[in-house]
N, C-alpha and C positions, 0 to 999 in steps of 0.2 A: 504492499500499499504509497503511496504517494498523499500526504499530506503538506498544505499553507497549515503555521502556524503564525497565527499574525498577533501581533503583540503594540496594544495601545499602549502611547505614553503621555507623561504631562508635559517636556521636554524636548519636544520638535523634534525626535527620533536622537541626538546627539549622545545622548549617554550611553543610551539604549543600546545602541549599532557599536559603540562604543563597546561595551561591556561585552553583547555575544561574542564580535570580534577577536577577540582579547579572550576569553572563556572558552572558544571554539573547539581544542581542545577538554578542554574537559568534559564538555559536554557532550563529546562523540566518547569519550570512556564510558557516562551511560548510557549510550545507544550501543556502547561492544559489537558483539559479532550481532547484533540483533539490530539494526539499522546503519542510516548514514545519512551523516546533513549534506545538503545540495548546497544549496547557495542562500541566501541573505538578498533581500532587495526591500528596496521602500517604494512608496507612489508619491508620486510629487503632489504637496500640496495635502497630506495626511502626515498627524501626529503618531508613526508607528514603525515598526518592523513585522516584513516575514520571511520566516524561517521557512522552506521546503526539507521536506527529514525521506527519505524513503525507508519505513519501520516493515518489522516482519509479519507483526501482528498491532492492536491498539495495547494492547499493556506496557511497554517501551513509550509511549507518545505516552500514555499515559501520565510512568511516572519521570518524566524528561519535563512534564506539562504542573508535576503536580510536586515536584521536590522537588525541583531547581530553577526551570525557568520565573516559575513565580516569584520569587526569592528575591526577581535585582527587582531591588531597590523602586527600578524608574517606571515599572511598570502596573499600571491599573485596572487592562481588563487583555482578556483569551481569548483569542476565536480562532474558531478550527474547520477548517478549510478540507477536503480529500477532496483527491483529484481521479475520479471511477475511468474507468478507459483510458488512461493518458496514452497523451501518443508525439513524441519527442523527434526533434528533426534536427540533424546537422548543420550550423553554419556555415555560409562561403567565406572565403578568404577576401572577398570586396566588399564588405560592411563596416568598413574603421567608420565611417562620419554617419553610421542609421544610430537611431536611436531605438529603445525597447520600451512597446506600449504592453498591456494586457486589455483585454477587448473583454465585459462579459456581456451575457445576452441571456435575453428573454424567448422563450419557444416553445410552444405548444407544445401542452406535453402528447401529442397521437404523432406530432411529425419529431420528436427528439431525435430517434436513427435517423432518419433522409437528409436531417441539418448538419449529422457530424457527418454521415458521408460525403456528404459537399465540401464540407470541409476542407477534405480530401486532396481536393481537386491542385495538381500542380502547379497548374497556369498560373502564376500571381503576377497580379501586373506590373512591370520594372518599378524598381523603388521597395517592393516589398519581400520582405522573406518570413518562413514558418520558424517559431522556435518553441511552440508545444500546444497542445490544445486538451481540451478534455472535459468530460461531466463533472459539475459539482452539486448541484442542486443545494444550496445553502442556504440559496432564499426564494420565496416563492415569487421575486419578479430577474431572476438571477439561476440561472439552470444549467445557462457553459458559459465557459472560460475558453481564452484562448490567448495566446503573446503574439505576436508580432513585432520584427524589425521591421526601422518604414523611415525613407528617407527624410519624409517631413512626416507631419500628425497630417496637413491637407490630402497630400499625397493617402493616408491611410482613411481620412474620411470619406474622400471620393471613393475610394474601393468599398467602403461599409455600406456608401451610399449607393450606388449603381448596382453593387453584387448582391454581397448580406446581406441587407434589409429585403429583400427583392425576394430572397427566397421563401416558398412557401412555410409558413408552421415560423414564421420568426418572425418580433411582436417587435423585439427594440435591443438597440446594442448601444453601453457604454463604452468610451477611448478615457482609459487611467495611465497617463505618464507614467512609466517609473525614471524616478529620483538617479540612482542610483544601483548596483546588484556587484556582490561579494561571496563569488565563486570558493568555495570548499572541495571540490573536486577535479581531480585530474585533467586532462584532456584526452589520456584513453579513457578514466571512466565513463566520463560525455558519452564518447560516441557511444559507449555501451545502451543510454536510457536515449539516445537517436538514430538508433536500426544499424542493422548490419551493414549498409550501402554508407556510414558512414566514413566513407575512407578519401577523407580530405589532408593531404600533404603539409598545410602549413594554415593559421587562423592568427588573423589580425585584428579581428575585431575585439573593440576593448574592453568586452564581456570577459571574453577568452582571455584575451594575455593575463585575465590576474590570476588564474587556473593555477594550484600550486603542481608544482611536480612530483 
């Protein structure tokens, strides 16, 4: 299972971000061989930090939250989001100047499978690259979430307006710019999440350049 542990803070995320990145080795020890910290991200305009974790079961996630993350002084609330049927994609080397966005979509229940399948279309407009997408069901108004790299928010908005929002069953999409990302896994490990066809020799994207060796 892959989950997003989203932590709300009252300090604009500065102390929380530093606390998690500084203590990442200790947090990983909590997971041991039952899970792996993937990366930390922050949505622009939100006082929060989102920790992506891959775990074998919910028990270790509960332990991480209730015995460790909850003790970080600046954390005021914790929200758990499951990624169901997640699909990750490799990032090509020509995305250095692109920005990452998360898109949440409200989809009519009877069209969920159809919409998910249509998002797999590899023919994205120029200036866009897929990062991941998955079902979430974390709110009545947000049933599916995906992440894209875009050369501008205008390019992304045009794609959503002209393509995604016109898919039968899609009721609404919302854009959330990602302010920063800190990966906790190596380039090789990310390839495993991106699929067997992710044989890219070099990645120059600003997010991937931070991956640990």
